N, C-alpha and C positions, 0 to 999 in steps of 0.2 A: 577303706577297713570295714569290718563286718557290720551288718545291720543293727545289731545289740549295741555296739559302741556308739554308732552314728545317733542312735535314738536317745543313749545317754548324755552324749554330747550335745545334742540339740536341747534336751531338757535342762541341763545346765546353764547353756547360754540364754535359753528362753527365761529362765527363772531370775538371771542376774538382770536381764534386760526389762522384763515385765513383771516380774513377781511382785514388786510393791505395790502394783495397780490393780492386777487381776488375781493375785495370790496363786494357789496350786494349779489353776487353769494354764498359766504358764508353763508348767511342766509339759502339760498336754500339747499346747502349742508347739513347743520346741521339739516335742518327739515326733509330731507330724510333718513339720516343715525340715526337720533334720534328717527324715529318711526320703523325703520327697524327690531328691535328685536321683536316687537309685532305682526308682519306678520306670527309668528307661530300659530295664532289663526285661520290661512286658513287650517292648517294640522289636519287632522283626525287621531289621536292617536289609534282609535280603539273603542271608546264609549264614553258615557259623563262622566263617571268617569274618564277615562283616559285623556280626554281632560282638564278636571278641574285640574287634578294633574300634568299633564306634560306641562301645560302652564307656561311661565318663566322658561323653563328648559335650554336646550341646546343654544337657541337663546340669553339667558340672561347670558351665562357663561363667564366669563372674560377670560378663556383661549381660548375659541373658538373667541371671539371678537379679542383676541391679534393675533391670527392665520388669521383670515379673512381681518384684516385692511390692511396689506401690499398688499393682493390680490386685494381688492376694489382700493388701491391706484394705483396700476398698470393700473387698469382699466380707472379710471378717468385721468391719464396722458396721454391718448390717445386723450383727448381734448385739443384743443390749449389753453383755458384759464387756464388749470391746468397745463401746462409745466413749468411755472415759478415758482412752487413750488417745492422744492426738495422732492424726494421720502421718504426721512426719516420723514421730516416734516409732509407731507400729511397722512402717515402711523400714526404717533402719533397723529395727529389731529382727525383722524376717530375713533382711538381707544378711544380717550377722550371724542368724542359724543356718541359712543355707550356704554361705560362703565358708563358714568354718568346717562345714562336712565336706566341701571340695577342696580346701586346703589341706584338711587332715588326710584326705585320700592321697595327695600329692607327696606324701611322705613314705607311701608304699611303693614298691617296684612297677606296680602295675601300669601306670602312666595315666594322667589326668589332663584333660583338654582345657585347660583353665582360661585360655585366650581366644577359645572359638568365638567366632568364626574367622577372627584375624589370622589365626594359625591353628593347625590341627595338631601342632606338636604335643605328645604326650609327657607332660612334666611329671617326675617321679624322682624324689630325694633318694628313695630307696633305704631309709634308715629304720622303719619299723616293719614288722610282719604284719600281714593283714589280720591277724588275730593276736592281740598282745594284752594279757590279764593286767601286767602292771601299768598300763595306759588307762585300761578300761575300768578297772575296780573302784579306783577313787570315785569317778563319775556316777557309777552305778549305786554305790552304797549310799552317797549323798542323795541320789535321786530318790531311792526308797525311803530315806529318812525325811525328806521333805515333803513326802505324802501324809505324814501325820502332824496333825494340828498343833500339838504342844511344842513342836520344833519352829513354827510358824516365825517367830521373832528371830530366830538364829539361821533360817533356811538361806536367806541371801549369802550370808558370810560364808556358810557351809559350801554352796555351790561355787562361790568366788575362791574358796582355798581349794576345792576339787579341781578347778580349771587351771590354778595355779600349779598344782602338783603335776597334773598330766602334762601341762606345757613344759615344765621344767624336765619330765622324763623325755619329752620330744627332743628337748635341747641336748640330754645326755646322749641320746641315740646319734644325733649328728656328730658329737663329739666322739663316740665310739667308732663310727663309720670312718672318721677321719684318721683315727689312730690306726684302725685296721688296714685302711687303703696305704697309709704310710708304710706298714709293716710288709704287705704283700708286695707293693712296688719293689721294695728293695729286694726281697727274694727274686723276683722276676728278673730283675735286672741283673741279680748276681748269677742266675741260671741262663742268661743271655736268651730270655724269651721275650720277644715283641709281640705284644697283643694288638690284634686288629680292632678289637672291642673288649670291653672290660666292664663289670659290674659286680660290687659286694652287695650282699643283701643278708639281713639278719635270719638266722635258722628259726623254725617254728617257736613262736610263743616266748622269745626272749630276744635280748641285744645283747647277750653275753658271748654268743657263739655265732660265728658269720660264715656264711658260705659265698664264695667267688668264683665267678666264670670268667676266664680269659681266653678268647678265640684266637686261632691262629690258623694258618693255611690249611691244614688237613685235619683239624679237629679243635678240641678246646681242653684246658685244664680246668678241674673242678677242685677247689681249695678250700678245707675247712680250717678256722682258726679261730682260737678264743682269745678274749681279752686278756687272759692270764698266760698265753703262750709266748715263749720266746720265739724268735725266727725260725730256730732248729725246729720248733716241735710242730711247725704248719704240717697239715696233712693235704699232699698233692698228688694227683693221678692226672694221666692224659687220657682223653677218650678220643678215638679215631671216628671221624664223621665222614659223610659222602655227600658234602656241599657241591662237589662237581657235577652232580647228576641234574642240577637245576640247569646245567649247560647244554643238557640233552632234551630238554623239554621247553616248550614254548613259555615264556614268561608273561603270566597273565596279570590281570589287575589285582586278584586275591594274592598271589605271591608278592607282588609289590608291595601291597598293604602289609603283609606278614614282616617282609624284611625292614620296612621303615619303622614299623610299630615296636618291633622288638630291638630296634636301635644296632641291628647288625649281630645281636645275641641269640642266634638260632643254630640249630644243628640238623641236618639231613641224614636220616636213616632210612635204611632198606630192610623193610620187614615183611616177610612172606609175600613178595612181590610187590610190595606198596611202598612210594616214596613219601615218607613222613617228614614234615617240617615241624620243628618242635621249638617252643620258646624257652631257651635254657634258663631264664631267670626265675622261673617258679616251677618249684618242684624239685626234683633230684635226678641223678642219671638213672635212666630205666622208668623213671615214674614223672614224666612231665606233664602238669596239669592242662597245659594248652598245645595239643599236637594234631596237626591237619594233614590228611592224605593229598597231596598234591598232584601225584601222578601214580599210574599203575603200569608195571611192566606186562607187554604184550608180546606175541610172537614177531611183530614187525617193529619192537621198539617201545619206548615210552608212549602211553596215552594218556589223555587228561582225565583227571578225576573229578569227583562231585564235591571234594574240599570237605568233607565230612569230619568232624571233631572225633578223636578217638577218646574213650574212657581209660583213664590210666593214673589213678589218683595214689599218692604216696602211701605205704604201708604204716598207718598211724598205731598200729600196735606195737611197732618196735620204737615209738617215739622217745622212750626211757633212754635209748642211746645217745639220742642229741644232748639231753641234760648230762648224761654221764661224761660226755666229751667236753663239756664245759671245763671241768676242772682235771680231767685225766687225758692228756693227749695220745694215750695208747690205745683209746677205743678206737675201733676202725669202722668208720660209718659208710665204707665202700660195700658193706655187707647189705645195706639198706637197698642197694640198686643191682644193677646187673654186672657181670663179669667183665672188667675193662683192664687195660693195660696200666699198671702201676709205674708211675714216674718218680723216682729217687730224686731227692734234692742233694745238691753238691755241698 
């Protein structure tokens, strides 16, 4: 999730765990340790691909956080204001703050290596968008309210309630995803489409409209559906990609990393002589957030590239179309991306 949400979540967890002993300082402790795992973005892992794949790895590991929590607790207990907190309680509170950060991240599609180093598998439930106001606002509002002394006696219950509301929203997102997956699986089966890889993700800033990618041999289907749609109202189109180009180049460690991290949900494009591998899960057709140049066409065939990441952000100025599509199945979201072949439903 975004940094603001993680700060708000950390503050709320910190206040519930420590607020009755250190008051509003618990908000600050929660904010600091709630955002600490994301500082791995400051580390250069060796290249654009490595920075993409190894983000949310060791710093988001529950094992690493369990080891670091008592170390951080020993450090904090050097301050007078923290000496009233038992070492055990402070360690447990810091672990709770950092682990809820990692667990929340695992609800997004990016992938979080919760069990590093036992496994580098990127866990991702993919039930919430990386920024979702419905999840964040209760935590943010209560965090602001808790800063005022006149709400001190109620702050614990307010933060607990905010955590309950946000957690209930996460539960809703999982149920909505299950419903969407059921609808789309039925449509794919009816159209005799056998997907090699499949993932549904919520559209930006909500959990009412969902974007699904289903890959096949020569491309993928991009499907939009609202929780209010009937199966006949799904918006589905086929996009042809050039994944076969990978057969013409040397499969390097970077390509292996991308194929594994995307869980097979990648597309290969030929753009101005460059072979580009895009993570199909994040962004939309024509505007994928994570796209890397994996090879370039030369006179003697394909030659290795420097695996640089392309800047290709989605057009947020047209985000209103996403919200219009929630209740209106006639809204055409293909205008947000490039021209592709439309695939009619049967």
